[in-house]
mmCIF file as Biopython writes it, N, C-alpha, C and O atoms, coordinates in Angstrom:
data_model
#
loop_
_atom_site.group_PDB
_atom_site.id
_atom_site.type_symbol
_atom_site.label_atom_id
_atom_site.label_alt_id
_atom_site.label_comp_id
_atom_site.label_asym_id
_atom_site.label_entity_id
_atom_site.label_seq_id
_atom_site.pdbx_PDB_ins_code
_atom_site.Cartn_x
_atom_site.Cartn_y
_atom_site.Cartn_z
_atom_site.occupancy
_atom_site.B_iso_or_equiv
_atom_site.auth_seq_id
_atom_site.auth_asym_id
_atom_site.pdbx_PDB_model_num
ATOM 1   N N  . MET A ? 1  ? 7.818   13.768 9.564   1.0 0.0 1  A 1 
ATOM 2   C CA . MET A ? 1  ? 7.003   13.522 8.367   1.0 0.0 1  A 1 
ATOM 3   C C  . MET A ? 1  ? 5.689   12.981 9.046   1.0 0.0 1  A 1 
ATOM 4   O O  . MET A ? 1  ? 5.733   12.263 10.044  1.0 0.0 1  A 1 
ATOM 5   N N  . ALA A ? 2  ? 4.554   13.361 8.459   1.0 0.0 2  A 1 
ATOM 6   C CA . ALA A ? 2  ? 3.226   12.770 8.995   1.0 0.0 2  A 1 
ATOM 7   C C  . ALA A ? 2  ? 2.953   11.410 8.295   1.0 0.0 2  A 1 
ATOM 8   O O  . ALA A ? 2  ? 3.484   11.043 7.246   1.0 0.0 2  A 1 
ATOM 9   N N  . LYS A ? 3  ? 2.059   10.729 9.022   1.0 0.0 3  A 1 
ATOM 10  C CA . LYS A ? 3  ? 1.700   9.374  8.652   1.0 0.0 3  A 1 
ATOM 11  C C  . LYS A ? 3  ? 0.842   9.756  7.283   1.0 0.0 3  A 1 
ATOM 12  O O  . LYS A ? 3  ? 0.232   10.812 7.114   1.0 0.0 3  A 1 
ATOM 13  N N  . ASN A ? 4  ? 0.930   8.739  6.418   1.0 0.0 4  A 1 
ATOM 14  C CA . ASN A ? 4  ? 0.219   8.896  5.230   1.0 0.0 4  A 1 
ATOM 15  C C  . ASN A ? 4  ? -0.953  8.013  5.264   1.0 0.0 4  A 1 
ATOM 16  O O  . ASN A ? 4  ? -0.891  6.892  4.759   1.0 0.0 4  A 1 
ATOM 17  N N  . LEU A ? 5  ? -2.098  8.485  5.873   1.0 0.0 5  A 1 
ATOM 18  C CA . LEU A ? 5  ? -3.369  7.729  5.981   1.0 0.0 5  A 1 
ATOM 19  C C  . LEU A ? 5  ? -4.107  7.726  4.758   1.0 0.0 5  A 1 
ATOM 20  O O  . LEU A ? 5  ? -5.007  6.898  4.612   1.0 0.0 5  A 1 
ATOM 21  N N  . ARG A ? 6  ? -3.840  8.538  3.877   1.0 0.0 6  A 1 
ATOM 22  C CA . ARG A ? 6  ? -4.477  8.488  2.547   1.0 0.0 6  A 1 
ATOM 23  C C  . ARG A ? 6  ? -3.923  7.354  1.781   1.0 0.0 6  A 1 
ATOM 24  O O  . ARG A ? 6  ? -4.759  6.733  1.125   1.0 0.0 6  A 1 
ATOM 25  N N  . LEU A ? 7  ? -2.805  6.979  1.722   1.0 0.0 7  A 1 
ATOM 26  C CA . LEU A ? 7  ? -2.206  5.855  1.067   1.0 0.0 7  A 1 
ATOM 27  C C  . LEU A ? 7  ? -2.838  4.583  1.753   1.0 0.0 7  A 1 
ATOM 28  O O  . LEU A ? 7  ? -3.422  3.733  1.081   1.0 0.0 7  A 1 
ATOM 29  N N  . LYS A ? 8  ? -2.694  4.491  3.116   1.0 0.0 8  A 1 
ATOM 30  C CA . LYS A ? 8  ? -3.304  3.420  3.763   1.0 0.0 8  A 1 
ATOM 31  C C  . LYS A ? 8  ? -4.726  3.066  3.425   1.0 0.0 8  A 1 
ATOM 32  O O  . LYS A ? 8  ? -5.108  1.908  3.261   1.0 0.0 8  A 1 
ATOM 33  N N  . SER A ? 9  ? -5.529  4.193  3.327   1.0 0.0 9  A 1 
ATOM 34  C CA . SER A ? 9  ? -6.954  4.097  3.039   1.0 0.0 9  A 1 
ATOM 35  C C  . SER A ? 9  ? -7.152  3.586  1.577   1.0 0.0 9  A 1 
ATOM 36  O O  . SER A ? 9  ? -8.007  2.743  1.306   1.0 0.0 9  A 1 
ATOM 37  N N  . ALA A ? 10 ? -6.332  4.132  0.660   1.0 0.0 10 A 1 
ATOM 38  C CA . ALA A ? 10 ? -6.510  3.862  -0.684  1.0 0.0 10 A 1 
ATOM 39  C C  . ALA A ? 10 ? -6.302  2.326  -0.952  1.0 0.0 10 A 1 
ATOM 40  O O  . ALA A ? 10 ? -7.042  1.584  -1.598  1.0 0.0 10 A 1 
ATOM 41  N N  . ARG A ? 11 ? -5.088  2.009  -0.288  1.0 0.0 11 A 1 
ATOM 42  C CA . ARG A ? 11 ? -4.656  0.427  -0.404  1.0 0.0 11 A 1 
ATOM 43  C C  . ARG A ? 11 ? -5.796  -0.422 0.182   1.0 0.0 11 A 1 
ATOM 44  O O  . ARG A ? 11 ? -6.234  -1.372 -0.467  1.0 0.0 11 A 1 
ATOM 45  N N  . ALA A ? 12 ? -6.266  -0.118 1.342   1.0 0.0 12 A 1 
ATOM 46  C CA . ALA A ? 12 ? -7.367  -0.854 2.039   1.0 0.0 12 A 1 
ATOM 47  C C  . ALA A ? 12 ? -8.524  -0.929 1.035   1.0 0.0 12 A 1 
ATOM 48  O O  . ALA A ? 12 ? -9.049  -2.011 0.774   1.0 0.0 12 A 1 
ATOM 49  N N  . ALA A ? 13 ? -8.925  0.229  0.467   1.0 0.0 13 A 1 
ATOM 50  C CA . ALA A ? 13 ? -9.999  0.176  -0.548  1.0 0.0 13 A 1 
ATOM 51  C C  . ALA A ? 13 ? -9.959  -0.752 -1.781  1.0 0.0 13 A 1 
ATOM 52  O O  . ALA A ? 13 ? -10.951 -1.253 -2.312  1.0 0.0 13 A 1 
ATOM 53  N N  . LYS A ? 14 ? -8.828  -0.893 -2.117  1.0 0.0 14 A 1 
ATOM 54  C CA . LYS A ? 14 ? -8.306  -1.874 -3.204  1.0 0.0 14 A 1 
ATOM 55  C C  . LYS A ? 14 ? -8.144  -3.239 -2.533  1.0 0.0 14 A 1 
ATOM 56  O O  . LYS A ? 14 ? -7.557  -4.120 -3.161  1.0 0.0 14 A 1 
ATOM 57  N N  . ASP A ? 15 ? -8.599  -3.478 -1.354  1.0 0.0 15 A 1 
ATOM 58  C CA . ASP A ? 15 ? -8.261  -4.699 -0.686  1.0 0.0 15 A 1 
ATOM 59  C C  . ASP A ? 15 ? -6.915  -5.323 -0.893  1.0 0.0 15 A 1 
ATOM 60  O O  . ASP A ? 15 ? -6.727  -6.514 -1.140  1.0 0.0 15 A 1 
ATOM 61  N N  . MET A ? 16 ? -6.137  -4.537 -0.786  1.0 0.0 16 A 1 
ATOM 62  C CA . MET A ? 16 ? -4.517  -4.835 -0.886  1.0 0.0 16 A 1 
ATOM 63  C C  . MET A ? 16 ? -3.795  -4.830 0.400   1.0 0.0 16 A 1 
ATOM 64  O O  . MET A ? 16 ? -3.933  -3.869 1.157   1.0 0.0 16 A 1 
ATOM 65  N N  . SER A ? 17 ? -3.036  -5.826 0.710   1.0 0.0 17 A 1 
ATOM 66  C CA . SER A ? 17 ? -2.081  -5.816 1.895   1.0 0.0 17 A 1 
ATOM 67  C C  . SER A ? 17 ? -0.837  -4.992 1.482   1.0 0.0 17 A 1 
ATOM 68  O O  . SER A ? 17 ? -0.614  -4.705 0.306   1.0 0.0 17 A 1 
ATOM 69  N N  . GLN A ? 18 ? 0.019   -4.602 2.584   1.0 0.0 18 A 1 
ATOM 70  C CA . GLN A ? 18 ? 1.039   -3.943 2.140   1.0 0.0 18 A 1 
ATOM 71  C C  . GLN A ? 18 ? 2.009   -4.766 1.359   1.0 0.0 18 A 1 
ATOM 72  O O  . GLN A ? 18 ? 2.817   -4.250 0.586   1.0 0.0 18 A 1 
ATOM 73  N N  . LYS A ? 19 ? 1.924   -5.998 1.558   1.0 0.0 19 A 1 
ATOM 74  C CA . LYS A ? 19 ? 2.804   -6.940 0.759   1.0 0.0 19 A 1 
ATOM 75  C C  . LYS A ? 19 ? 2.324   -7.051 -0.646  1.0 0.0 19 A 1 
ATOM 76  O O  . LYS A ? 19 ? 3.142   -7.126 -1.562  1.0 0.0 19 A 1 
ATOM 77  N N  . ASP A ? 20 ? 0.945   -7.067 -0.882  1.0 0.0 20 A 1 
ATOM 78  C CA . ASP A ? 20 ? 0.387   -6.977 -2.358  1.0 0.0 20 A 1 
ATOM 79  C C  . ASP A ? 20 ? 0.948   -5.737 -3.089  1.0 0.0 20 A 1 
ATOM 80  O O  . ASP A ? 20 ? 1.431   -5.817 -4.218  1.0 0.0 20 A 1 
ATOM 81  N N  . LEU A ? 21 ? 0.857   -4.544 -2.364  1.0 0.0 21 A 1 
ATOM 82  C CA . LEU A ? 21 ? 1.125   -3.249 -2.933  1.0 0.0 21 A 1 
ATOM 83  C C  . LEU A ? 21 ? 2.633   -3.243 -3.159  1.0 0.0 21 A 1 
ATOM 84  O O  . LEU A ? 21 ? 3.071   -2.718 -4.182  1.0 0.0 21 A 1 
ATOM 85  N N  . ALA A ? 22 ? 3.414   -3.769 -2.309  1.0 0.0 22 A 1 
ATOM 86  C CA . ALA A ? 22 ? 4.809   -3.775 -2.475  1.0 0.0 22 A 1 
ATOM 87  C C  . ALA A ? 22 ? 5.337   -4.543 -3.682  1.0 0.0 22 A 1 
ATOM 88  O O  . ALA A ? 22 ? 6.188   -4.113 -4.460  1.0 0.0 22 A 1 
ATOM 89  N N  . GLU A ? 23 ? 4.688   -5.817 -3.751  1.0 0.0 23 A 1 
ATOM 90  C CA . GLU A ? 23 ? 5.066   -6.718 -4.894  1.0 0.0 23 A 1 
ATOM 91  C C  . GLU A ? 23 ? 4.704   -6.006 -6.166  1.0 0.0 23 A 1 
ATOM 92  O O  . GLU A ? 23 ? 5.464   -6.108 -7.129  1.0 0.0 23 A 1 
ATOM 93  N N  . ALA A ? 24 ? 3.464   -5.203 -6.257  1.0 0.0 24 A 1 
ATOM 94  C CA . ALA A ? 24 ? 3.073   -4.567 -7.516  1.0 0.0 24 A 1 
ATOM 95  C C  . ALA A ? 24 ? 3.890   -3.493 -7.873  1.0 0.0 24 A 1 
ATOM 96  O O  . ALA A ? 24 ? 3.897   -3.155 -9.056  1.0 0.0 24 A 1 
ATOM 97  N N  . VAL A ? 25 ? 4.611   -2.869 -7.024  1.0 0.0 25 A 1 
ATOM 98  C CA . VAL A ? 25 ? 5.553   -1.752 -7.418  1.0 0.0 25 A 1 
ATOM 99  C C  . VAL A ? 25 ? 6.925   -2.088 -7.143  1.0 0.0 25 A 1 
ATOM 100 O O  . VAL A ? 25 ? 7.715   -1.145 -7.173  1.0 0.0 25 A 1 
ATOM 101 N N  . GLY A ? 26 ? 7.347   -3.166 -6.897  1.0 0.0 26 A 1 
ATOM 102 C CA . GLY A ? 26 ? 8.682   -3.650 -6.830  1.0 0.0 26 A 1 
ATOM 103 C C  . GLY A ? 26 ? 9.552   -3.200 -5.634  1.0 0.0 26 A 1 
ATOM 104 O O  . GLY A ? 26 ? 10.765  -3.017 -5.740  1.0 0.0 26 A 1 
ATOM 105 N N  . VAL A ? 27 ? 8.795   -3.020 -4.391  1.0 0.0 27 A 1 
ATOM 106 C CA . VAL A ? 27 ? 9.525   -2.780 -3.269  1.0 0.0 27 A 1 
ATOM 107 C C  . VAL A ? 27 ? 9.205   -3.864 -2.174  1.0 0.0 27 A 1 
ATOM 108 O O  . VAL A ? 27 ? 8.379   -4.755 -2.373  1.0 0.0 27 A 1 
ATOM 109 N N  . THR A ? 28 ? 9.927   -3.725 -0.983  1.0 0.0 28 A 1 
ATOM 110 C CA . THR A ? 28 ? 9.501   -4.589 0.191   1.0 0.0 28 A 1 
ATOM 111 C C  . THR A ? 28 ? 8.314   -4.011 0.862   1.0 0.0 28 A 1 
ATOM 112 O O  . THR A ? 28 ? 7.976   -2.832 0.759   1.0 0.0 28 A 1 
ATOM 113 N N  . ARG A ? 29 ? 7.680   -4.953 1.584   1.0 0.0 29 A 1 
ATOM 114 C CA . ARG A ? 29 ? 6.563   -4.461 2.421   1.0 0.0 29 A 1 
ATOM 115 C C  . ARG A ? 29 ? 6.943   -3.549 3.511   1.0 0.0 29 A 1 
ATOM 116 O O  . ARG A ? 29 ? 6.126   -2.746 3.960   1.0 0.0 29 A 1 
ATOM 117 N N  . GLN A ? 30 ? 8.247   -3.641 3.994   1.0 0.0 30 A 1 
ATOM 118 C CA . GLN A ? 30 ? 8.751   -2.751 4.980   1.0 0.0 30 A 1 
ATOM 119 C C  . GLN A ? 30 ? 8.729   -1.252 4.305   1.0 0.0 30 A 1 
ATOM 120 O O  . GLN A ? 30 ? 8.381   -0.266 4.954   1.0 0.0 30 A 1 
ATOM 121 N N  . THR A ? 31 ? 9.100   -1.197 3.056   1.0 0.0 31 A 1 
ATOM 122 C CA . THR A ? 31 ? 9.070   0.160  2.638   1.0 0.0 31 A 1 
ATOM 123 C C  . THR A ? 31 ? 7.739   0.756  2.365   1.0 0.0 31 A 1 
ATOM 124 O O  . THR A ? 31 ? 7.668   1.985  2.335   1.0 0.0 31 A 1 
ATOM 125 N N  . ILE A ? 32 ? 6.645   0.022  2.156   1.0 0.0 32 A 1 
ATOM 126 C CA . ILE A ? 32 ? 5.242   0.426  2.164   1.0 0.0 32 A 1 
ATOM 127 C C  . ILE A ? 32 ? 4.821   0.856  3.552   1.0 0.0 32 A 1 
ATOM 128 O O  . ILE A ? 32 ? 4.139   1.859  3.758   1.0 0.0 32 A 1 
ATOM 129 N N  . ASN A ? 33 ? 5.282   0.013  4.524   1.0 0.0 33 A 1 
ATOM 130 C CA . ASN A ? 33 ? 4.850   0.385  5.828   1.0 0.0 33 A 1 
ATOM 131 C C  . ASN A ? 33 ? 5.776   1.626  6.239   1.0 0.0 33 A 1 
ATOM 132 O O  . ASN A ? 33 ? 5.284   2.474  6.984   1.0 0.0 33 A 1 
ATOM 133 N N  . ALA A ? 34 ? 6.882   1.748  5.862   1.0 0.0 34 A 1 
ATOM 134 C CA . ALA A ? 34 ? 7.648   3.027  6.292   1.0 0.0 34 A 1 
ATOM 135 C C  . ALA A ? 34 ? 6.962   4.201  5.576   1.0 0.0 34 A 1 
ATOM 136 O O  . ALA A ? 34 ? 6.908   5.236  6.240   1.0 0.0 34 A 1 
ATOM 137 N N  . ILE A ? 35 ? 6.514   4.227  4.544   1.0 0.0 35 A 1 
ATOM 138 C CA . ILE A ? 35 ? 5.774   5.244  3.699   1.0 0.0 35 A 1 
ATOM 139 C C  . ILE A ? 35 ? 4.513   5.666  4.551   1.0 0.0 35 A 1 
ATOM 140 O O  . ILE A ? 35 ? 4.233   6.831  4.833   1.0 0.0 35 A 1 
ATOM 141 N N  . GLU A ? 36 ? 3.850   4.632  4.890   1.0 0.0 36 A 1 
ATOM 142 C CA . GLU A ? 36 ? 2.469   4.809  5.603   1.0 0.0 36 A 1 
ATOM 143 C C  . GLU A ? 36 ? 2.781   5.268  7.084   1.0 0.0 36 A 1 
ATOM 144 O O  . GLU A ? 36 ? 1.894   5.903  7.655   1.0 0.0 36 A 1 
ATOM 145 N N  . THR A ? 37 ? 3.717   5.060  7.621   1.0 0.0 37 A 1 
ATOM 146 C CA . THR A ? 37 ? 4.155   5.558  9.017   1.0 0.0 37 A 1 
ATOM 147 C C  . THR A ? 37 ? 4.822   6.793  9.056   1.0 0.0 37 A 1 
ATOM 148 O O  . THR A ? 37 ? 5.067   7.336  10.133  1.0 0.0 37 A 1 
ATOM 149 N N  . GLY A ? 38 ? 5.181   7.357  7.824   1.0 0.0 38 A 1 
ATOM 150 C CA . GLY A ? 38 ? 5.900   8.528  7.821   1.0 0.0 38 A 1 
ATOM 151 C C  . GLY A ? 38 ? 7.484   8.578  8.013   1.0 0.0 38 A 1 
ATOM 152 O O  . GLY A ? 38 ? 8.186   9.581  8.140   1.0 0.0 38 A 1 
ATOM 153 N N  . ASP A ? 39 ? 7.831   7.356  8.001   1.0 0.0 39 A 1 
ATOM 154 C CA . ASP A ? 39 ? 9.324   7.122  8.226   1.0 0.0 39 A 1 
ATOM 155 C C  . ASP A ? 39 ? 10.163  7.153  7.066   1.0 0.0 39 A 1 
ATOM 156 O O  . ASP A ? 39 ? 11.383  7.220  7.213   1.0 0.0 39 A 1 
ATOM 157 N N  . TYR A ? 40 ? 9.591   7.106  5.815   1.0 0.0 40 A 1 
ATOM 158 C CA . TYR A ? 40 ? 10.283  6.990  4.655   1.0 0.0 40 A 1 
ATOM 159 C C  . TYR A ? 40 ? 9.677   7.994  3.523   1.0 0.0 40 A 1 
ATOM 160 O O  . TYR A ? 40 ? 8.467   7.963  3.304   1.0 0.0 40 A 1 
ATOM 161 N N  . ASN A ? 41 ? 10.494  8.850  2.832   1.0 0.0 41 A 1 
ATOM 162 C CA . ASN A ? 41 ? 9.953   9.760  1.765   1.0 0.0 41 A 1 
ATOM 163 C C  . ASN A ? 41 ? 10.269  9.039  0.515   1.0 0.0 41 A 1 
ATOM 164 O O  . ASN A ? 41 ? 11.446  8.936  0.170   1.0 0.0 41 A 1 
ATOM 165 N N  . PRO A ? 42 ? 9.283   8.516  -0.214  1.0 0.0 42 A 1 
ATOM 166 C CA . PRO A ? 42 ? 9.394   7.750  -1.441  1.0 0.0 42 A 1 
ATOM 167 C C  . PRO A ? 42 ? 9.937   8.780  -2.506  1.0 0.0 42 A 1 
ATOM 168 O O  . PRO A ? 42 ? 9.820   10.002 -2.419  1.0 0.0 42 A 1 
ATOM 169 N N  . THR A ? 43 ? 10.576  8.054  -3.566  1.0 0.0 43 A 1 
ATOM 170 C CA . THR A ? 43 ? 11.098  8.966  -4.749  1.0 0.0 43 A 1 
ATOM 171 C C  . THR A ? 43 ? 9.760   9.065  -5.620  1.0 0.0 43 A 1 
ATOM 172 O O  . THR A ? 43 ? 8.768   8.343  -5.520  1.0 0.0 43 A 1 
ATOM 173 N N  . VAL A ? 44 ? 9.968   10.130 -6.495  1.0 0.0 44 A 1 
ATOM 174 C CA . VAL A ? 44 ? 8.744   10.406 -7.344  1.0 0.0 44 A 1 
ATOM 175 C C  . VAL A ? 44 ? 8.224   9.186  -8.176  1.0 0.0 44 A 1 
ATOM 176 O O  . VAL A ? 44 ? 7.051   8.899  -8.416  1.0 0.0 44 A 1 
ATOM 177 N N  . ARG A ? 45 ? 9.453   8.482  -8.590  1.0 0.0 45 A 1 
ATOM 178 C CA . ARG A ? 45 ? 9.134   7.150  -9.407  1.0 0.0 45 A 1 
ATOM 179 C C  . ARG A ? 45 ? 8.240   6.198  -8.694  1.0 0.0 45 A 1 
ATOM 180 O O  . ARG A ? 45 ? 7.304   5.602  -9.229  1.0 0.0 45 A 1 
ATOM 181 N N  . LEU A ? 46 ? 8.637   6.089  -7.310  1.0 0.0 46 A 1 
ATOM 182 C CA . LEU A ? 46 ? 7.783   5.098  -6.488  1.0 0.0 46 A 1 
ATOM 183 C C  . LEU A ? 46 ? 6.421   5.576  -6.244  1.0 0.0 46 A 1 
ATOM 184 O O  . LEU A ? 46 ? 5.458   4.809  -6.248  1.0 0.0 46 A 1 
ATOM 185 N N  . CYS A ? 47 ? 6.319   6.968  -6.009  1.0 0.0 47 A 1 
ATOM 186 C CA . CYS A ? 47 ? 5.076   7.465  -5.847  1.0 0.0 47 A 1 
ATOM 187 C C  . CYS A ? 47 ? 4.059   7.372  -6.954  1.0 0.0 47 A 1 
ATOM 188 O O  . CYS A ? 47 ? 2.863   7.174  -6.743  1.0 0.0 47 A 1 
ATOM 189 N N  . THR A ? 48 ? 4.699   7.553  -8.367  1.0 0.0 48 A 1 
ATOM 190 C CA . THR A ? 48 ? 3.916   7.413  -9.413  1.0 0.0 48 A 1 
ATOM 191 C C  . THR A ? 48 ? 3.422   5.940  -9.602  1.0 0.0 48 A 1 
ATOM 192 O O  . THR A ? 48 ? 2.303   5.708  -10.059 1.0 0.0 48 A 1 
ATOM 193 N N  . ALA A ? 49 ? 4.296   4.953  -9.234  1.0 0.0 49 A 1 
ATOM 194 C CA . ALA A ? 49 ? 4.096   3.656  -9.404  1.0 0.0 49 A 1 
ATOM 195 C C  . ALA A ? 49 ? 2.903   3.180  -8.491  1.0 0.0 49 A 1 
ATOM 196 O O  . ALA A ? 49 ? 2.046   2.406  -8.917  1.0 0.0 49 A 1 
ATOM 197 N N  . ILE A ? 50 ? 2.897   3.698  -7.186  1.0 0.0 50 A 1 
ATOM 198 C CA . ILE A ? 50 ? 1.911   3.484  -6.208  1.0 0.0 50 A 1 
ATOM 199 C C  . ILE A ? 50 ? 0.520   4.026  -6.720  1.0 0.0 50 A 1 
ATOM 200 O O  . ILE A ? 50 ? -0.497  3.334  -6.672  1.0 0.0 50 A 1 
ATOM 201 N N  . CYS A ? 51 ? 0.548   5.305  -7.210  1.0 0.0 51 A 1 
ATOM 202 C CA . CYS A ? 51 ? -0.670  5.995  -7.630  1.0 0.0 51 A 1 
ATOM 203 C C  . CYS A ? 51 ? -1.275  5.144  -8.821  1.0 0.0 51 A 1 
ATOM 204 O O  . CYS A ? 51 ? -2.489  4.953  -8.892  1.0 0.0 51 A 1 
ATOM 205 N N  . ARG A ? 52 ? -0.389  4.644  -9.748  1.0 0.0 52 A 1 
ATOM 206 C CA . ARG A ? 52 ? -0.859  3.900  -10.855 1.0 0.0 52 A 1 
ATOM 207 C C  . ARG A ? 52 ? -1.479  2.653  -10.459 1.0 0.0 52 A 1 
ATOM 208 O O  . ARG A ? 52 ? -2.480  2.232  -11.039 1.0 0.0 52 A 1 
ATOM 209 N N  . THR A ? 53 ? -0.907  2.022  -9.459  1.0 0.0 53 A 1 
ATOM 210 C CA . THR A ? 53 ? -1.376  0.694  -8.945  1.0 0.0 53 A 1 
ATOM 211 C C  . THR A ? 53 ? -2.783  0.876  -8.200  1.0 0.0 53 A 1 
ATOM 212 O O  . THR A ? 53 ? -3.654  0.017  -8.343  1.0 0.0 53 A 1 
ATOM 213 N N  . LEU A ? 54 ? -2.973  1.910  -7.472  1.0 0.0 54 A 1 
ATOM 214 C CA . LEU A ? 54 ? -4.145  2.187  -6.702  1.0 0.0 54 A 1 
ATOM 215 C C  . LEU A ? 54 ? -5.169  3.177  -7.391  1.0 0.0 54 A 1 
ATOM 216 O O  . LEU A ? 54 ? -6.185  3.541  -6.799  1.0 0.0 54 A 1 
ATOM 217 N N  . GLY A ? 55 ? -4.827  3.631  -8.780  1.0 0.0 55 A 1 
ATOM 218 C CA . GLY A ? 55 ? -5.848  4.292  -9.360  1.0 0.0 55 A 1 
ATOM 219 C C  . GLY A ? 55 ? -6.118  5.688  -8.866  1.0 0.0 55 A 1 
ATOM 220 O O  . GLY A ? 55 ? -7.228  6.213  -8.956  1.0 0.0 55 A 1 
ATOM 221 N N  . LYS A ? 56 ? -4.946  6.331  -8.284  1.0 0.0 56 A 1 
ATOM 222 C CA . LYS A ? 56 ? -5.046  7.686  -7.678  1.0 0.0 56 A 1 
ATOM 223 C C  . LYS A ? 56 ? -3.976  8.443  -8.242  1.0 0.0 56 A 1 
ATOM 224 O O  . LYS A ? 56 ? -3.072  7.991  -8.945  1.0 0.0 56 A 1 
ATOM 225 N N  . THR A ? 57 ? -4.153  9.708  -7.861  1.0 0.0 57 A 1 
ATOM 226 C CA . THR A ? 57 ? -3.247  10.824 -8.522  1.0 0.0 57 A 1 
ATOM 227 C C  . THR A ? 57 ? -2.127  10.958 -7.389  1.0 0.0 57 A 1 
ATOM 228 O O  . THR A ? 57 ? -2.239  10.440 -6.278  1.0 0.0 57 A 1 
ATOM 229 N N  . LEU A ? 58 ? -0.995  11.743 -7.823  1.0 0.0 58 A 1 
ATOM 230 C CA . LEU A ? 58 ? -0.128  12.184 -6.713  1.0 0.0 58 A 1 
ATOM 231 C C  . LEU A ? 58 ? -0.824  13.051 -5.674  1.0 0.0 58 A 1 
ATOM 232 O O  . LEU A ? 58 ? -0.660  12.901 -4.463  1.0 0.0 58 A 1 
ATOM 233 N N  . ASN A ? 59 ? -1.705  14.080 -6.294  1.0 0.0 59 A 1 
ATOM 234 C CA . ASN A ? 59 ? -2.408  14.846 -5.307  1.0 0.0 59 A 1 
ATOM 235 C C  . ASN A ? 59 ? -3.221  14.094 -4.202  1.0 0.0 59 A 1 
ATOM 236 O O  . ASN A ? 59 ? -3.282  14.412 -3.014  1.0 0.0 59 A 1 
ATOM 237 N N  . ASP A ? 60 ? -3.834  13.035 -4.816  1.0 0.0 60 A 1 
ATOM 238 C CA . ASP A ? 60 ? -4.656  12.190 -3.854  1.0 0.0 60 A 1 
ATOM 239 C C  . ASP A ? 60 ? -3.869  11.684 -2.623  1.0 0.0 60 A 1 
ATOM 240 O O  . ASP A ? 60 ? -4.265  11.848 -1.469  1.0 0.0 60 A 1 
ATOM 241 N N  . LEU A ? 61 ? -2.758  11.074 -2.952  1.0 0.0 61 A 1 
ATOM 242 C CA . LEU A ? 61 ? -2.004  10.316 -2.018  1.0 0.0 61 A 1 
ATOM 243 C C  . LEU A ? 61 ? -0.724  11.001 -1.261  1.0 0.0 61 A 1 
ATOM 244 O O  . LEU A ? 61 ? -0.328  10.623 -0.158  1.0 0.0 61 A 1 
ATOM 245 N N  . PHE A ? 62 ? -0.196  11.955 -1.938  1.0 0.0 62 A 1 
ATOM 246 C CA . PHE A ? 62 ? 1.143   12.524 -1.544  1.0 0.0 62 A 1 
ATOM 247 C C  . PHE A ? 62 ? 1.336   13.908 -1.247  1.0 0.0 62 A 1 
ATOM 248 O O  . PHE A ? 62 ? 2.304   14.333 -0.616  1.0 0.0 62 A 1 
ATOM 249 N N  . TRP A ? 63 ? 0.242   14.736 -1.788  1.0 0.0 63 A 1 
ATOM 250 C CA . TRP A ? 63 ? 0.412   16.186 -1.677  1.0 0.0 63 A 1 
ATOM 251 C C  . TRP A ? 63 ? 0.025   16.628 -0.141  1.0 0.0 63 A 1 
ATOM 252 O O  . TRP A ? 63 ? -0.982  16.242 0.453   1.0 0.0 63 A 1 
ATOM 253 N N  . GLU A ? 64 ? 0.923   17.420 0.327   1.0 0.0 64 A 1 
ATOM 254 C CA . GLU A ? 64 ? 0.539   17.916 1.731   1.0 0.0 64 A 1 
ATOM 255 C C  . GLU A ? 64 ? -0.444  19.066 1.549   1.0 0.0 64 A 1 
ATOM 256 O O  . GLU A ? 64 ? -0.219  20.033 0.820   1.0 0.0 64 A 1 
ATOM 257 N N  . ASP A ? 65 ? -1.487  18.898 2.227   1.0 0.0 65 A 1 
ATOM 258 C CA . ASP A ? 65 ? -2.604  20.074 2.168   1.0 0.0 65 A 1 
ATOM 259 C C  . ASP A ? 65 ? -2.098  21.336 2.805   1.0 0.0 65 A 1 
ATOM 260 O O  . ASP A ? 65 ? -2.528  22.410 2.385   1.0 0.0 65 A 1 
ATOM 261 N N  . ASP A ? 66 ? -1.231  21.303 3.771   1.0 0.0 66 A 1 
ATOM 262 C CA . ASP A ? 66 ? -0.729  22.530 4.286   1.0 0.0 66 A 1 
ATOM 263 C C  . ASP A ? 66 ? 0.548   22.913 3.688   1.0 0.0 66 A 1 
ATOM 264 O O  . ASP A ? 66 ? 1.270   23.585 4.425   1.0 0.0 66 A 1 
ATOM 265 N N  . PHE A ? 67 ? 1.000   22.637 2.509   1.0 0.0 67 A 1 
ATOM 266 C CA . PHE A ? 67 ? 2.216   22.795 1.930   1.0 0.0 67 A 1 
ATOM 267 C C  . PHE A ? 67 ? 2.484   24.305 1.814   1.0 0.0 67 A 1 
ATOM 268 O O  . PHE A ? 67 ? 3.517   24.866 2.183   1.0 0.0 67 A 1 
ATOM 269 N N  . TYR A ? 68 ? 1.256   24.970 1.170   1.0 0.0 68 A 1 
ATOM 270 C CA . TYR A ? 68 ? 1.394   26.531 0.987   1.0 0.0 68 A 1 
ATOM 271 C C  . TYR A ? 68 ? 0.701   26.990 2.154   1.0 0.0 68 A 1 
ATOM 272 O O  . TYR A ? 68 ? -0.325  26.444 2.560   1.0 0.0 68 A 1 
ATOM 273 N N  . VAL A ? 69 ? 1.297   28.097 2.768   1.0 0.0 69 A 1 
ATOM 274 C CA . VAL A ? 69 ? 0.597   28.802 3.921   1.0 0.0 69 A 1 
ATOM 275 C C  . VAL A ? 69 ? 0.470   30.068 3.422   1.0 0.0 69 A 1 
ATOM 276 O O  . VAL A ? 69 ? 1.355   30.586 2.741   1.0 0.0 69 A 1 
ATOM 277 N N  . ASN A ? 70 ? -0.713  30.693 3.746   1.0 0.0 70 A 1 
ATOM 278 C CA . ASN A ? 70 ? -1.084  31.991 3.245   1.0 0.0 70 A 1 
ATOM 279 C C  . ASN A ? 70 ? -0.594  33.019 4.334   1.0 0.0 70 A 1 
ATOM 280 O O  . ASN A ? 70 ? -0.779  34.225 4.172   1.0 0.0 70 A 1 
#
């Protein structure tokens, strides 16, 4: 799984630490770190909570650009 730099960037743009985001969505800081480093694949529920908190869509943060190959 690739690193999620879009999540990291959106979090930084909101001036939130991993701990801040984790507390806002009800997980540990380590979970947010694992998502950002690509070591953990979050549930849809967690993805939507993160998107809501950061004011982004699922496509903005979690959609793989190369998902469909022509």
